[in-house]
N, C-alpha and C positions, 0 to 999 in steps of 0.2 A: 766300610760303612758307605751307604749310598750317598751320593752327592759330593764325593771327593773329600778333600781336606777339610776338617772342621773349622768353622769360624769362631774365634774366641775373643770376647771383649775383655778389657782390663778387669782385675778383681774388684769386688765391691764388698762393703761391710756385711759380715755374716760368715760363720765358720761351720765347717762340717765336723764329722766325728773325730777326725784327726787334727782339728784345729786349722785346716787349710781354708783359705778364703774362697767364697763362692765366686763363680764367674758365669757370664752369659755365653752359652755356646749352642751350636746346632747339634741336636741329637736326631736319631733316626728311629722310626717305629719298627720294632721287631715282632710285636704281637698286639692285636686288637681283638679282645675277647669279650663277648656279652656275658654279663652277670645279671640276667633278668632285665630290669629297667636301668641297671647301672652298667658301666663299662670298665674293664681292666685293661689299661693301656700301658704297654711296656716299651721302653726306649733304651737304645744304646747311647750313653752320654759320655763322650770322650773326656777323660780327666776327672770324672765324678769322684769327689773326695770322700764320700760316705756321709750319710746323715745320721744324726741322733734321732731316735724315735720321737715323733711329735714335730719335727722340723718339716718345712714345706719347700716347694719350688714354684716359681712363676713360669707357667707354660703358655706358649703361643704358637699356633701353627705358622710355619714359615710364610705361607701365602695367605695369611689371615686377613679377613675383612674388618677385624677389630683392632682398635688402636692400642689396647692394653692386653697384657697377659692375664692369666687366671691363677690364683693361688690354690695349690693342691697339695695335700699331705703326701709325704713319701710313704708308700704302703709296703714296699719290699725293695731290697737291693742285693745284688750279687756282683761285686766288682763294679763295672761300668754299666751294668744292666739294671735299670731302675723302673719300678712299676708304680702306677697311680690308679686309685679307684675314683671314678668320675661319675657324677650325676649330670646328664645332659639337660640342663635346665635353662640355659641361656645361649646366646649366639656363640660366645667363645668356647664354652664347654661342648656345644653341639659340633663345632668345627673339629675339636680335638677327637671327639668320639667317632667322627666320620673318616678319620685318617686311615690309610691303608699301609701295609707293610712297605717300608722303604721311604715313605714320605718323611719330611723333616719338620722338626719342632724346635723353636727357641726355648732353651731351658736356662733359667737363672736360679741357682741354688747350690747347696741347701741353705735355707734362711731361717731366722728366728731361733728361739730357745725351746728345746724339747723337754721331755719328761726326764726327771732325775731318778735313775734306777736305784741309787743308794737310798733315797727317801722311800721309794715304792716297796723296797724289800726290807726295810729296817723294822725291827720289833717282831713280836710273836704273831701279830694278826696276819690276815690274808691280803694278797694283792688282788684287787677287783677292777676289772675293765668294764666300763659302761659306755655303750655307744648307741646313738640314735640315727637311723638311716645311713646316709653316706658318712656319718660321723664314725662309722666302723673303720674308715680308711687308714688311720695311723696304727691300728692294732696288730695287723700281721707282722709289721716290723718290730713293734714293741714286744710281742710274744717271742719272736726269734731272738731279740736281744736278751730277754730274760732267760731263755733257754741257754744261750751261750754263756751267760753269767753263771748259771747254776752248774753247767758243765765244767767251767773253769774252777769254780769254788763250790764243791758239793757241800750240802749241810752235814753236820756231824751225824755219825751213824745212829747215835742214841737220841737224836732230835726228832720231833714230829715231822712227818712228810710235809714239805711246803705245798701250798695250794695257791693257784692263780685262777680266780673265778671270772668267767666272761658272761656279761649280761648285755644282750642286744635287743633293740626294739626297732621294728620296721612298720611301714604303712600296710604292706600286703605281701603275699608270697613272692611276687616278682621282685620287689625290692629286697626281700629277705635272701635272695641269692647272693647278696653282698656278704653274707656270713661265710661263704665258701672258702675264700682265701685264708680265713683264720684257722680252718681245720688243720691244714698242713703244719702251720706254725704251732698249733696246740700239740700235735704229735711230737714235734721237736722237744717241747717241754716235758711231755710224758717220758720220752726217751732219756731226758736228763734227770729223771726221778722226781718230777714235780707233778702233782695232780692238777689237771686242768679241766674241770667241769664247766658246763656252760648252759645257758638257757636263752632261747630266742622266742620273742613274743611279737605278734602283729596286731595292729589296731582292728583289723577286720576278722581276726581269728582264723585266718587261712593257714597259718603256721603257729603252733604253740598256743598259748593262752590268748584270748582276745583282750589285750590290755596294752598300756604303754609301759616302757621300760622303767619309768619311775614307780609304777605300781608293782612291778617285779621286785624292785629294790626293797620294798617293805617286807617281803618274805625272805629275801636272800642276804641282805647286808647285816653284819653283826658289829657290835662294839669292838673297836680295835682294828677294823679293816682300814686299808689304805687304797683310795680309789683314783684311777685315771679315767677321766671323762671327756667325751667329745660328742658334740651334736649342736643343733640349733639353739639359739638363746632361750626360747621357752622351755626346752628340756633342761638346759643348764640351771635355770631358776627352779624348776621342779626338783632336780637332784639336790640342790642346795636346801630346799625345804625339808626333804626327807632326811638328809644328813644332819640338819640342825636338831632333829629329834632323837638321834642315835648317839650315845656318848662315845667319846674317844675315837671318832672317825676323822681321818685326814683325807683331804681331797685336792686333786690338781686337775684343772680344767683346761682343755685345749679349745680355744674359741674359734668359731667361724666368723669371718668378716670379709666384706668387700674391700679390695685393695687396689691401688693404682700402681705404686712403685714396688712395694714389697720389701723395701730397704730402710724405711723410716723417714724418707725425705719429704713426702707429700702430706703426712699427718692425716690421711684420709680414713684411717682405721682406728682412730683414738677412742678409748673407752675410759670412763671415770671409775676409779678404784674406790674401795671402802673408805679410805682416809681423805677422799676428795681430790687427790692428785689424779693426773691423767697419764695414760700409758698407750703406746702404739702396739697394737696386736702383732704387727709384723716384726717389730724390733725387740720390745721388752717381752712379748709373748712369742708364739700364740698360747703357751702354757703359763697359767697363773695359779697360784695357790688359792684355796678357799678363803684364807685369811686376807689375801690381797683384794679379792673381789667382793666379799660379803662380810658384813657385821653379823656374827653368829646370832645375836639377839634380835635381828630384824625380821625373823620369820616366826609366826605363830604355828603351833602344831596344826596341820590341815585337818579339817573335819572329816571324819570317816576313815582317816589313815591313808589317804591317797592324794597325790598332787594333781 
């Protein structure tokens, strides 16, 4: 790895896929690839314990001009090689997107609570992934994890073929390049005997239908489906309004939030839950159930059938 021996700080609260504690260490860039207006940044991270789909890491360029790291969903992992999908929208993310192969990055992670594969695959309904913009970031890893699960425990031969539906919404064709990394993971699912159809929409109609992903949901989501959702808060609210009108739909949301520490100490990412209590997105989240976030009765059916 470039830069000599890795620098590792003591463990912090937060556990990876194997239950190991997260640590802050120096990783090195092994790939920086454009995905239209997004960037696919791949790092070699010594001692990476493996993330649960939906977990995140705090990333900061080693020679950063920013005081704080940036929270980014883990998009893919192969041993100690970890990838992130990034939208260069601020100083910190622009620094990360400008890094060259061999340059170093501080990595703190994996952090937070991810998606529960048992809940997403329970029952007869479909698993549906709904992402908006860079909210597609956690889904390549989630699709790969679902593929590994079905490979290890195939459905009974006389059972209906399982289906994982992917619904993605983007601003335009350039941002829609963020759907690319999901294609390979979808092929893994197909190889495991799981159907994995998908639909991509853009707001300007340059790719797919000219609509938001919440409008796509009205045509695609069925009673009994189980949804994993990630995107900006207005999209989250729109998804909740749609799902409140469809019976027997279960939803888990991965929230986007600005964070300072990423480990629950600063309370800078606190959200108010449906019962009035408060939760830290970085610690209790970023994945929350619909029941935790929303009172199902708080939404009226939107006029015209679209959020």
